[in-house]
N, C-alpha and C positions, 0 to 999 in steps of 0.2 A: 509530015514529020511528027513523031510521037514524043511528047514531053511528059515528064512525071511531075506531079505537084510536090511542093515542098513538105506538105503534111502527109504523114503516112496514112494508109487506109485504116478505117476503124472496123475491127471485126467484132461481131456480136459474140457474147459469151454464151457457151452452151447452157441450156437450162439445167439447173440442179435438180436431180431426181428427188421428189418429195415422198418417195416410197419409204414407208416406215413399218416397223414390226407390229403385227397385230397383237393386241393383248388377248389373253385367254377368252375373255367374254366376247370380244369382237370376233374371234375365231369361231367360237360356238355359234354366234348369231349368223355368221356367213354360212357355216356348215348347215344350220337349221333351215336357212333360206333355200338351199339347194337340195337338202335331204331331210325332209321334215319328219318322217316316220321313225319308229323305234328300231326297226330292222336296220335302217341306215346308220343309226347311232351305234348299234352293235358292230356293224361292219367297220365303222370309223374306229371304234375301240380296238377291234381285232387288227386292223391295218397299222394303227399306231403302235400297238404292242409288238407286232411282227417286225415292223421297221426298226423299233427300238432294240429288239433282241438281235436282229441282223447287224445293225450298226455296232452294237456292243461287242458281238463276237468278232466282227471284222476288225474293230478297233483293238480288241484284245490280241488278236493274231498279229496285227501290225506292231503293237507294243512289244510283244514277245520277240518278234523277229528283230526289231530295232535294238532291244536290250541285248539279245545274243550278239548282234554285230558290234555293239559298243563294248561288251565284255571281251569279245575277240580282239578288238582294237586295243583295249587296255593291256591284254596279255602280250600282244605283239610289241606294244610300246615298252613294256617292262623288259622283254627280251632284248630289244634294241638298246635300251639304256645299259643293261648288263653287259652286252657285247661291246658297247662303246667304252665302258669302263675297262674291260679286258684289253681292248686295243690301246687305250691310253696307258695302261700299265706296261704293255709290251713296248710301246714307243719310248717310255721313260727308261726302261731297262736297256733298250738299244742305245739311247743317248749316253747312259753311264758306261756301257761297254765300249762305245766309240771313244769316249774320253779316256778310259783306261787303256785302250789299244794305242791311242795317240801318245799317251805318256810312256807306254812301254816302247814304242818305236823311237821316241826321243832318247830314252835311256840306252837302247841298243845302238843308236847312231853315235851318241857320246862315247859309249864304251868302244865302239869300232874306231872312232877317231883317236881315242886314247891309245889303243893297241897299235894303230898306224904310227902315231908319234913315237911310241916306245920302240917300235921295230926299226924306225928310221934312225934312231939315235945310236 
């Protein structure tokens, strides 16, 4: 027969990653360890500039696309608000017309009753 203990099992916590961002000097020293000559430094500079320009252009494209979408959404939102106001005005007009119609019906019914009573006399 299997029994469980009254105390729950203890799970070990995962190790926290001690990875940290390298400072520029540390980055340079790591790079120099692997690529010590001047040609490699030129390549590094070229790759960094190329990556920077690529990222900048892609980020610019994404920004422009997102800005266009946001502008479009603002435009649609403004149209919706305008249409909502128009619908609200139409509903208010319908309510006033309904009230006027009901009042007119009451007047006609009272007039009809009056005519019937006069006719019966």
